N, C-alpha and C positions, 0 to 999 in steps of 0.2 A: 308582610303584605302579600296578598294573592291577586295576581292580575291574570284573568282568563284570556284565552285567545280571542273569544268573541262574546259580546253581550248584546242581545237584541235591543234596539232603541224603539221606544214608544213615544209618539208625538203628544198623546193625551186625548186625541179625538177618536181613536180606534173603537173604544167601547161605546162612545156616543153614536157613531155611525152603525155599529153592529145593532144597537137597540133600535135605531131608525129603520134598519133593514128588516128586523123582526116585526116591527110595528106595521110594515106594509102587508104582512100576511103572506109574503112570497120570499122564502129564503133559499129556494132551489136556484139553479143556474140562470144566468141572463136576466137578473133583476135590475133594479135601478142603479145600483152601484157598479155592476158589471158594465152597464152602458156608459156610466161616467168614466170608468177606467179606459174603456175602448176609445171614447171621444178624446180623452186626455192624450193618449199615445198617438192617435192618428193626427190630431191637430198639432201637437208639439214637435213630432219627429217626421211626419209625412208618410207614415206607413199607409199603404193602400187599404189594408184590412187587418185588424187585430182581433184575436180571439184568446181570452183568458183560458188557461188550462189548470189542471190540478198540480202540475209540475212542469219543469222544463223537459223532463224525461218524456212526459206525455206529448208535449209539443214536438219533440224529435220523432216520436213514433207516428204522429200525424204527418210529419214531413216525409217520412219514409213511405207511407201509404200514398201520399200525393205524388211522389216521384215514381210511383208504380214499380217499386223495387220487387224483383222476382229472383228466384234461385239462380245463381250463376252470375248475376250482375256484380260489378265491382264498384266499391266506394273508396275513395282516397281520403284519408284522415290522418291527423298526427297521432303518434303513439303516446305522446305525453298529453293526456287528457283524461277526463272522467269517463268511466265505462259507459255511461248513458249515451255519450256522443256516438258511439259505434254500435252499441247493443240494439238501438232502435232499428238499425239496418240489418243486423244479424238476424233479428226476429223475422224479417221478411225473406231471409235466405241469401242475403248478400255476402260476398267475400270482401273482407276489409283489407285494403292494401295500405299498409302503414308508411307514412313519410316521417323523415327525421325532423327535429326541431331546428330552428335557426340558431346560429352560434351566439348571437347577441340578445335575442329575445326568445322566451319560451313559446313561440308561435311556430306554426308549420314553416319549414324551409321551402319557400316558393320556387327556388331554383331546382329543387328535386322533383317537383310535381310532374313536369312534362314527360320525363323518362318513365313515369309510372302509369301513364295513360295507355290503355289498350282498347281494342274494339269492344271489350266488355264493360269498360268504365261508363258509369252512368251519373255519378254525383261526386262533387268535391265538397268536403265539409271543413272549412276553416274555423278554427277555434280562437277567439280573441282573448287570449290568456290575460288575466288580471285587468281586463277592460282595455288592453292595448291592441290596436287594430293590426290585423295581418296586412300584408301588402296586396290589397285587393285588386289593383289594376292588373297585376300579373295573373292572378287567379281568374278574373273575369275574362281576360283575353284568351286564356287557355280554354275556358268553358265555352266561349263563343266559337273558337276555332274547331273544337271537337264536339259541339252540340251537347254539352253537359249541363246538368243542374248544379246550382250552388246553393247550399243550405248553410247559412251562417250560424254557428253555435255561439250566440252572444249571451250566454248564461250570466257572465260576469260584466257585461259591457253596457249596461244601461247608462245613458247620458254620456257616451263616448263617441268620438268622431274619427273619420278617415277623410282627409283632404276636405274638411268642412262638411262632410256628409255623415249623418247619424249612422252608427253601426246598426246593422239590422235592416237597412234600406237598400243594400247593395246587391244581395243575392236574390234568387227567386223567392226565397222565404228565409226567415230567421227565427230563432228560439231564444227565449229569455227565462231567467229564474228569479223568483222572489223568495227563495229559501231564506231562513233567518240569518244566514251568514252573508247575505248580499247587501248592497247599499240600501235598496228599497225592498221591504220584506212584507210577507203575509203569513209567515210561519212556514208553510209549504205553499207552492203556487208557481205558475209559469205563464208563458204567453207564446203563441204563434203569431208572427207578423208575416203577412202575405204581401208581396210586392208585384206579383205577376197576376194579371186579371184572369188568366186561364185557370188559376187555382182557387179563386174566391168562392165560387158556388160550391165546389166539391169540399172545400175545407169545412164549411158549415155542416155539410151532410155527415162527413166523417166524425166530426166532433159530437154529433147528436145521434150516435149509435147506428149510423148508416141510414138515417131517415131524413126526409125533407121537412122536419118539424119546424125549423126556423122560418122557412118560407111560408108554412101554414100560419104561424102566429103573426106574420106580416100581412096575411090576407092574399098571398100570391097564388095559393092553391086551396081548393075547397076541402081537402083532406090530406093527411100525410101518411106515408107508408115507407116500407123498407126498400131503398133504391140503390144501396151501395154497401160496402163493408165499412165498419167503423167501430167506435166504442164510446163509453161515457167519459169524455175528456173534460167536460166543463165543471168548474168549481161552484160551490155554494156561493150565494150572494153575500153571505157572512164574511167569507174570505175576501171577496171584492171590496166590501165595506172597510175592512182592515187596511187593504192595499191603498184604497183611495185616500185615507187619512195620511198615509205615508207620502203619496204623490203630491199632496198639497204642501208638503214640507221638503220637497226634493232639493230645492236650491239651498236651504238651510243645512240639510244633511250633507250635501256635497261640499259646502263651504267648510264645515267642521272637519270633514275627512281630509280635505286639502291641508288644513293647518297641521294635523297630525302627521300626514305623509311628509310634509316639508320639514318638520322637526326631525324626523328620522333621517331624511336625506342629507340635510345640512350637518347633522351630528355625526353621521357615519361616512361622509364623503372622504374624509382623510384616510380611512382604511382602504378604500378603492384606489386612491391616489398612490398609496404605498404598495399596491398590488396584492393586498391580503385577501380581498374578496371582491365580488361584483355587486353593484346596486342595480335596481331596475333601469332599463334603457327604454326611453320613449322615442321612437323614430320620428323624423321630421314630419312625416305624413300622418302621424297619430296624435291624439290627445290623451290626457291622463284623467280617468274618472275616479282615481283614488280608491279603487276597490281593495287593493292589496299592497302591502309593502313586504318585499321579500329580499333576501340575501342569497347569493350563490357562493357557497363556501368552497374552499380549496379541494376538499374530498369528503368522502363519507365519514371518515373518522373525525375530522375537524367539525363537521356538522353535528355529529352525535355528541361530541364533547361540549359543544356550544349549547345544545339543547339541555344537556344535563346541568351545565353551569347556570343557565337561566332558571331552570326548574328549582335549583337550590335557593335562588333568590325569590321564589314565588311567582315566576313569570312563565306563562305557558306559551311556548313557541312550537310550531309544528311543521313537519315536512308536508309534501303534497302528493302528487300522483306517482305511481309506479308504472314504468313503461308497459303499455298493454301488449306489445308484441312479445313480451316475456311472461305474460300472465299465465297462471295455471290453465285457464280455459282456452286461450287463443294461441299460445306459443306453437302448438302442433299444426296450426294452419298458416303460420307466418312463413314467408319464403326464405328465411335465413339471412337476409341482409342485416348488417350491423347498423344500428342507429345510435351513434355515439353521443350526440347532443341530447337526445331524449334520455339516455341513460345517465348522462351527467346531471341533468336537472333532477332526475329521480333520486340520485345519490347526494346532491349538493344543495338543492334549493331549500331554503328555510323561510317560513312565513312568520312575521311578527304580529303581535296583537294590534288590531286596528278596528275601533268601534267608536261611535259618536261620543259616548260618555267617558272615554279614556282621557284623563286630564293631561295637560301639558307637562305637569311635574312627573306624572307616571311615565310618559313617553321619554322624557329626559332621563329618568332613572333607568329605563330599559337601554337607552343609548349608552349611558355610563357603564352599565353592567356588561354590555358587549365590548366596549373599549377596554374595560378591566380584564376581560377574558383574554384579549389579544396581547395586552401588556404582560400577562403572566407567561406567555409562550416564549 
């Protein structure tokens, strides 16, 4: 039997909506399905303004422009994250000041942020790893105290909450991903959520190549021109049509992912109780959106051996990020601080298959295979 790490889920309406989009005669950006998606997110989660983008990476690049990042500015972000989180700011000339991860959760250690703030700091970028909220009250208090922007990297955090508030609504802005590995997908795709009214007008301009084209099509100006920097960040309405079909089934998708997550947790809990490995920790202030199920193994050797064991059983389990402060590109710019928890997750964290069509019996088989691995030791 071969169990992949991920398999994209199709609700059955994607191609119908794509045909509908094509039939309108307008398949470029900001068509009827883009508007449907924007309305869905703004109504369901309370974002002030949402803008679909071609990727979460593009949404982050828009955020960096909106924050007016200039050479010499400093941005605080976790080292244990995907390169896009920080690359968007590096492209604008920022220096990244990496923070370590929390000991219990692969999120930024908020207790370390204050000591990293300098007069050059401009932005804090919390990453809600696996859809689990960072401790946002601490981050928002620091941002207020030092007049900093907060950009939530909520790539994995759709339909997840902090103290009852949707992730992505807490910072000045937030970014989401609809890559095929996420809960809700469009193949490639992303979104910028804007929560600060001061950024709304300019966000539309940046997304439309630096023009006020959106205002023109609403009849607010009699012609449009080049008024700012920007790029072509908006996706085709075909991508939005695919995404909207997914959004209509959000609750169904989340419900199925919860069942899978719970089978993993219940089946593997005994290993954590025995001190053999760590399972995901969901803090009291956070909810679980069932984006990912991961293990934190004892060390790199143990993780590698477990990966090989599962592979022999036809099960694809994978590790995740490598600490960016040690990356070939950025290590020469890092200030030399050790970030032990980031390195521990880099060496020890293992992700298990989790997708809608993964059957209960397959999840149980994966659990049994992991249990058998540790019985052999």
